[in-house]
Every structure is written in C-alpha cells, then in structure tokens.
N, C-alpha and C positions, 0 to 999 in steps of 0.2 A: 096593743101598740101604745107606747108611751106618748103622752101629750107633747113632750118636747120635740118629738120627731116631725110633727105636722108642719111647722114653719120652714123646715130645711129645704124642701123642693123649691119654695119661693125664693129662698136665699140664693140657691144655685142659679135660678133664672136671673135674679137681679145682678149677681156677680158677672154673669155672662154679658148682660146688658151694659154693666159698668165698664168692663174691659173693652167692649166694642166702642162705647162712647169715648173712652180715653184715647183709643187708637185713632178714632176719626176726629178727635178734637172737639166733640160736642159738649162744651162746658156746662150748658144749661141742664143737660141730662145728668151729667156727673153730679151737679149740685143737688139733684133730687134723689137719684138712685143710690149714691154712696151712703148718706146717712140713713136712708130707708133700709138698706141691707144690714147696717149695724144695729138699727133698732130691732129688726127681726131676730138678730143673734141675741140681743138682750132678752127678747121674749122667750127664746129657747131656754135661757138660764132661769128666768122667772117661772116658767112652767114646771121646773123641778120641784117647786114648793108644793105642787099637787101630789107629789110622791109621798107615801106614808113613811118611807125610810130616808127622806132627804136629810142632809146635814146643813143646818142653817148657817153655821160658821162658814162652810165652804161656799154655799150659794151667795151669801152676802159678799164674801171676798171676791168672788168671780164677777158679781154685778158691779162692784166698785171698779174693778179693772176694765170692764166693758164700758162703763159710763165715761171713764177717763179716755178710753180708746175712741169713743164717739166724739169727744172734744178734739182729740188728735186728728181724727178723720176730717173733721170740718176745717181745722187749721191747715192741714196739708193739701186741701183742695186749692189753696192759694200759695203753694210752696215756691212759686217764683219769687215771692216776697220773702226776704231773708228773716224778717221778724216773725212772719207767720210760720215759717219752717222751724224757727227756734221754739216757738210756742208749741207746735205740734210735737217736736222732739221732747220737750219738757213733759207734756201730757202723757205721751207714750212711756216715758221714763217712769212716771208715777204709776201708770197702769202695770208695768212690769214689777214695780215694787209691791203693788197690791197682790199680784199673782204670787210673787215670791213669798210674801208673808203668809198667805193662806196655804200654799204648798208646804212651806217649812213648818207651819204650826201643826199640820196633820201628818206630815211625812216623817221619815226617820233616816238618820245617817247610817250608812251600811257599806258593804263592799262595792255597791253600785257607784258610790262617790269616788272610790279609788280608781275606777275606770273612766267615769265621765268627766271629772274635774281636769285631769291632764289633757284629755282630748279637747275640751272646750277652751282651755288655756292656750293650747297650741294653735287652734283655729283662730282664736281672737288675736293673738300676737301676729300671726301670719297675715291676717286680713288688715290689721292696723298698719303693718309695714307697707301694704299695697296702696293704702289710701292716704297715709299721713301727710304726704307732700302737698295735698290739696285741701287740707282741713282749715288752715288759717286760724281765725279767731274761734272756730268751733272745735278746736282740738280737745280742750278739757271736757266740754259737754259730750262729745262723741266718745271719748275714753270712758266717761262715767256711764254712758248708755251701754257701751259694749260690756262693761263689767256687770252691770245690773242684769242685762238680758242673759248673760252667760250663767249668772247665779240662778236666775229664774228657771232656766232649762235644767240646771243641776238639781234644783229643789223639786221640779216636776218629776224627774227621774227618781227622786227619793221616795215617791209614793209607792214604788214597787215593794219597799221594805216595810210599809206600814199596814197593820191589820185593819186600819180604818177603810182601806180601799180594796175592792176586788182586783185580782190580777189583770183582768181585761179592762177594767176601769183605769188602772195605772197606765196601761198601754195607750189608751185614748188620751189621757192627760199628757203623757210624755210626747206622743205624736203631735198633739196640738201645739205644745211649746216649741218643738223642733220646727214645725211648719212656720210658726210665727218668727222664729229666729231666721229661717231661710228668707222669708219675705223682707226682713230688715236688712239682711246682707245684700240682697238684690238692689234694694232702694239705695243703700249707701254706696254700693259699687257704681251704680248709674250716676249718682250725684258727685262722688268724690274721686272716682277712678277714671272711667270713660263712659260715654253714652252706650247703653246696651239696646240692641235692636228689639228685643222682646222683654223689656223691663216691666211691662204691665202684667206679665205673668205673675209678678209678685203679689198682685191682688188675689189670685186664686190661692196662693200659699197662705196669705194673711187671713182671708175669710175661712179657709179650711181649718187653720189653726184655732181661730176664735170659736168656730162652731164646735169643734171637738172639745175644747175646754168648757164651753157652756153646756154641751150635751152631757159631759161627764158628771154633772151635778145631779142627774136623774138616775144614776146607777149605783147608789150606795147599797151595801148589803143589809 
C-alpha cells in the first residue's frame, strides 16, 4: 500500500466534520478542522517523494498549488468580509496557475483539446451569463478566475496524451481538476446567483479534487 494513501481516511473524517460544522454554524470548529484537512492533503503530496519513481517537478508544482490553497482556505473562512474573499480568490487563482503550469509542462496538446476546450468555453460563458449581474467590482477578477480554472482543467485533461503519465493516473488528475472546478462553480453560484440550500457540498468536491491531484503524484510509471 502506498504511503500517500494512509492520510486519506482521516481527510474523509475531517471533511465530514467540516461540512457538519459549517451547516451548524460552529465557526470555532471550522477554524481548526478546515486547515487541518488541507494540511493532511499536503501530506498526501509530500509522501509521494517516498516513491522511487516520483516526478519531482510534478510533486513540487502540486505542493505549490496546495500551499496557496491552504492560504485561500484560511482567507475564505472569513468570506463575509469582502477583502478576505478577494484575498482568498487571489490565492486560489495562483493555485490554479501553479496546477496549470505543472500540467502543461508535462502534458501534451492533442485531440483531447479539440473536445475539452469548446465544452469548457461553453460552460464558462453560460455560467458567467448567469452570475454577471451580481458581480459588481469583482467582475474582472471573476472573469480572470474562470479563465484560469478552465485552462487548468484543459491542461489536466492534456495528461492523457503524455507518455509521462499512466492512463489511470491521467484519469485521477483530470477527475481531480473537474471536481475542483465543480466546487468553485457551486461557491460562485451561491455567492453571485442565489443562495443554495446545499452549498456546503462544495467542500466534498473541493477536497475530493485536491486529494486526487495530490495522490496522483505517487503513481508515476
């Protein structure tokens, strides 16, 4: 059993606790559990360095993305404050850029792009049309964020065409990126479209995506 798998059951428990704390409004628990869960995801990525076939470029890129995400997680715990929300948005934007850079550096352009790029563009334009009326001064940052996360997903999908990755590893990477994308869509819809009854389910998508991206670092051929 790979060392990176050992922290994952604890992450699952913490995410369950986090969602429960968010729903019940127990902010003190959120302040402890949320960063703890992200730190464990960082540990999943770090443990890939114990694998004899690890790719240091990939692991470092993923770790940079996760550390920026940790900062974003802390900022978004105070998202009622517009400044904190903007800081969190900026940190997650940088996290997506880090992921995009490492996926692009090791992936390859291929026929996958001909399919994924139009789909991502259509989804992005449609979602922007849904929320644009309520963006206000955040219009430009949100557009930039949507562009970057769409490119991140596209470059995650590009790993299917790269000999650097196993096919099943590319599935894990692309699935992680898509889950991350879905979590951000739920958050944005809740904030800029209308309140969603089950918006906290975004945390399950978010941590699921981060865990898959971190875990993929342990499966290089």
